[in-house]
C-alpha positions in Angstrom: -116.1 18.0 -35.8 -116.9 19.7 -32.5 -117.9 23.3 -32.4 -115.0 25.7 -32.0 -115.7 29.0 -30.2 -115.4 32.2 -32.2 -113.1 34.8 -30.8 -112.5 37.2 -33.7 -110.1 39.5 -31.8 -108.5 40.0 -28.5 -108.7 42.6 -25.8 -111.8 44.5 -24.8 -113.4 44.4 -28.2 -113.1 40.6 -28.3 -114.5 40.3 -24.8 -117.5 42.4 -25.7 -118.2 40.1 -28.7 -117.7 36.9 -26.6 -120.1 38.0 -23.8 -122.7 39.1 -26.4 -122.6 35.8 -28.1 -122.0 33.6 -25.1 -125.4 31.9 -24.9 -125.5 30.9 -28.5 -121.9 29.8 -28.5 -122.1 27.7 -25.4 -125.3 26.0 -26.6 -123.6 25.0 -29.8 -120.5 23.8 -27.9 -122.5 21.8 -25.4 -124.4 19.9 -28.1 -121.1 18.5 -29.4 -121.0 14.7 -29.5 -118.2 14.1 -27.0 -119.5 16.6 -24.5 -123.0 15.1 -24.7 -121.7 11.5 -24.4 -119.4 12.2 -21.5 -122.0 14.2 -19.5 -124.8 11.7 -20.1 -122.5 8.9 -18.9 -121.5 10.7 -15.8 -125.0 11.7 -14.8 -126.2 8.1 -15.3 -123.3 6.3 -13.5 -122.1 8.6 -10.7 -124.8 7.7 -8.2 -123.4 4.2 -8.0 -119.9 5.4 -7.1 -119.5 4.8 -3.4 -115.7 5.3 -2.9 -112.9 7.4 -4.2 -111.2 4.3 -5.5 -114.2 3.5 -7.7 -114.2 7.0 -9.1 -110.5 7.1 -10.0 -110.8 3.6 -11.5 -113.3 4.8 -14.1 -111.3 7.1 -16.4 -114.4 8.4 -18.2 -116.0 9.5 -14.9 -112.8 10.9 -13.6 -112.2 13.0 -16.7 -115.5 14.8 -16.1 -115.0 15.0 -12.3 -111.6 16.6 -12.6 -112.5 18.7 -15.6 -115.4 20.3 -13.6 -112.8 21.8 -11.3 -110.1 22.7 -13.9 -107.9 19.7 -12.7 -108.0 17.8 -16.0 -104.2 17.7 -16.1 -104.3 15.3 -13.1 -106.2 12.6 -15.0 -103.2 10.2 -14.9 -102.4 10.9 -11.2 -104.9 8.5 -9.9 -103.1 7.7 -6.6 -102.7 11.4 -5.8 -106.4 12.2 -6.6 -107.6 9.2 -4.5 -105.7 10.5 -1.5 -107.2 14.0 -2.1 -110.7 12.6 -2.1 -110.3 10.2 0.8 -108.8 12.9 3.0 -111.8 15.1 2.6 -111.7 18.7 3.8 -112.8 18.7 7.4 -109.6 17.5 9.1 -106.9 20.1 9.7 -104.3 17.7 8.2 -106.4 16.9 5.1 -104.2 16.9 2.0 -106.6 19.0 0.1 -106.3 21.8 2.7 -102.5 21.6 2.8 -102.1 22.2 -0.9 -101.8 25.8 -2.1 -104.2 25.3 -5.1 -107.7 25.8 -3.6 -109.2 23.9 -6.5 -108.3 20.6 -4.9 -110.2 21.6 -1.7 -113.3 22.5 -3.8 -113.0 19.2 -5.6 -112.7 17.1 -2.5 -115.5 19.0 -0.7 -117.9 18.6 -3.7 -117.6 14.8 -3.7 -117.4 14.4 0.1 -115.9 10.9 0.3 -113.6 11.8 3.2 -116.0 14.0 5.1 -118.1 13.0 8.1 -121.4 13.4 6.1 -120.1 11.0 3.6 -120.2 10.9 -0.2 -122.5 13.3 -2.1 -122.5 11.2 -5.3 -126.0 9.7 -4.6 -127.6 13.1 -3.9 -130.4 14.2 -6.2 -129.0 16.6 -8.8 -125.3 15.9 -8.0 -124.6 14.5 -11.4 -126.1 17.6 -13.2 -124.3 19.9 -10.8 -120.9 18.5 -11.8 -121.6 18.2 -15.5 -122.7 21.8 -15.5 -119.4 22.8 -14.1 -117.6 20.5 -16.6 -119.4 22.1 -19.6 -118.4 25.6 -18.4 -114.8 24.6 -18.0 -114.6 22.8 -21.3 -116.0 25.8 -23.1 -113.4 28.0 -21.3 -110.6 25.7 -22.4 -111.9 25.8 -26.0 -111.9 29.6 -25.8 -108.4 29.5 -24.4 -107.2 27.7 -27.5 -108.2 30.8 -29.4 -107.1 33.4 -26.8 -105.8 32.5 -23.3 -106.6 35.9 -21.8 -110.3 35.4 -22.7 -110.3 32.1 -20.9 -108.9 33.7 -17.7 -111.4 36.5 -17.9 -114.2 33.9 -18.2 -112.8 32.1 -15.2 -112.9 35.3 -13.1 -116.4 36.1 -14.2 -117.6 32.7 -13.1 -115.6 32.2 -9.9 -115.6 35.7 -8.2 -119.2 35.6 -7.2 -118.6 32.3 -5.4 -115.8 33.9 -3.5 -117.9 36.9 -2.6 -120.7 34.7 -1.3 -118.5 33.1 1.4 -118.9 34.2 5.0 -115.1 34.3 5.6 -112.9 37.3 6.2 -111.4 39.4 3.4 -108.0 37.9 4.2 -109.3 34.4 3.8 -110.9 35.4 0.5 -107.7 36.9 -0.8 -105.9 33.7 0.2 -108.4 31.7 -1.9 -107.8 34.0 -4.9 -104.1 33.6 -4.4 -104.5 29.8 -4.2 -106.4 29.7 -7.6 -103.7 30.1 -10.3 -106.1 31.6 -13.0 -107.6 34.1 -10.6 -104.3 35.0 -9.2 -103.0 35.7 -12.7 -106.0 37.9 -13.4 -105.5 40.0 -10.3 -101.7 40.2 -10.6 -102.0 41.5 -14.1 -104.9 43.8 -13.4 -103.1 45.4 -10.5 -99.7 45.6 -12.3 -97.8 43.4 -9.9 -94.4 42.1 -10.9 -93.6 38.5 -11.8 -91.7 37.8 -8.6 -94.5 39.1 -6.4 -95.5 35.6 -5.3 -92.1 35.2 -3.6 -93.1 37.6 -0.8 -94.5 36.5 2.5 -98.2 35.6 2.3 -99.3 38.2 4.7 -97.4 40.8 2.8 -99.0 39.7 -0.4 -102.5 40.0 1.1 -101.6 43.6 2.3 -100.4 44.6 -1.2 -103.4 43.0 -2.9 -105.8 44.8 -0.5 -104.1 48.2 -0.9 -103.8 48.1 -4.7 -107.3 46.8 -5.2 -108.7 49.6 -3.0 -106.7 52.3 -4.8 -106.9 51.1 -8.4 -110.3 49.3 -8.4 -112.2 51.0 -5.6 -112.5 47.6 -3.9 -113.1 48.2 -0.2 -114.4 44.7 0.5 -114.3 41.5 -1.4 -118.0 41.2 -0.9 -118.2 43.7 -3.8 -117.1 40.9 -6.1 -120.7 39.8 -6.2 -121.5 43.0 -8.2 -121.3 42.8 -11.9 -119.9 46.3 -12.2 -117.0 45.4 -9.9 -116.1 42.2 -11.9 -116.4 44.2 -15.1 -113.8 46.7 -13.8 -111.4 44.0 -12.8 -111.8 42.1 -16.1 -111.5 45.3 -18.3 -108.4 46.3 -16.4 -106.9 42.8 -16.8 -107.6 42.7 -20.5 -106.3 46.2 -21.1 -103.0 45.5 -19.3 -102.7 42.2 -21.3 -103.1 44.1 -24.5 -100.5 46.7 -23.5 -98.1 43.9 -22.5 -98.7 42.0 -25.8 -98.2 45.2 -27.8 -95.0 46.0 -25.9 -93.6 42.5 -26.5 -94.5 42.6 -30.2 -93.0 46.1 -30.6 -89.8 44.9 -28.9 -89.6 41.9 -31.1 -90.2 44.0 -34.2 -87.4 46.4 -33.2 -85.0 43.6 -32.5 -85.8 41.9 -35.8 -85.3 45.2 -37.7 -81.9 45.8 -36.0 -80.8 42.2 -36.9 -81.9 42.6 -40.5 -80.2 46.0 -40.7 -77.0 44.6 -39.2 -77.1 41.6 -41.6 -77.5 43.8 -44.6 -74.7 46.1 -43.6 -72.4 43.3 -42.6 -72.3 44.4 -39.0 -73.2 41.0 -37.6 
C-alpha cells in the first residue's frame, strides 16, 4: 500500500503540522512503488520522444507529463493534448495561449515541440525536471484527498514564487493567477470575493484583485510573492476564511436539521 499523507486536522493548525513534517512525509510518499516506477520509466524513455504524437501515444509517459502540470484529468484527451503541444507557445494563435487555463501554456512551453527551438525532451536533466514536478503534484493530490484546502495552500506555496520571478507587469501576473484555477480559488477566498466575481470584465477583475490585495494583504507589487512572509499571509488568510466558511455551513446545516427534527416530533411537517 502506498503512503498516505497525514493531515490530522484542518485550518491553520493542520497547515502548521503539514509544513513541519513536509520533508519526512514527501520522502515516504516518493518512495512508493508506483511513483518510483513511473518516474524511473519517464526519466529513462523521455529523451527518445521526438514528437508530440509519440508522447501522447505512450500512456505511461503522458500520465507523468500531464501530472507534472496538474493536467492529469486530460489523460484520455489525446487529440487535444497533441494539438496543444504541436502548437507551442510562440505563435499568437497558439492554442495553449488562447486557453484561459495557464497550465496548458506552461505544459506546452516545457516540452517545446511546437516552438522554434524545438523539443526539450533530449536536454540533460529534462526528465528529472518533469518528474520532480510530478512528485510534487502527486503528493498535493494525496493531501487533497484528506483536505482539499491544504492541497490548494500547497499549490500556492509552490507556484507563487514562480509568478513573482517573471519579468512581466503586475497586470500580466494577475492574469496568470486568474488563469490558474487553484491559485484563483486561493486568492478569491483570501480576499473575500463572491462566487460570481469571475463573471466581471477581466480588466475590472484585475483592478479589484489589485485593490483588495493592497488593502487586505499589504501587497503593493506581485514581486512580493517571492517573499515567504507574503505567501504566509496569503495562505493563512485563505485557510482562516475556509475555516470560517466551513463552520458557517456546518452551523447552518445543524440548525436546519434541528428544526426538521423538532418539526417532525411536533407533527408540524
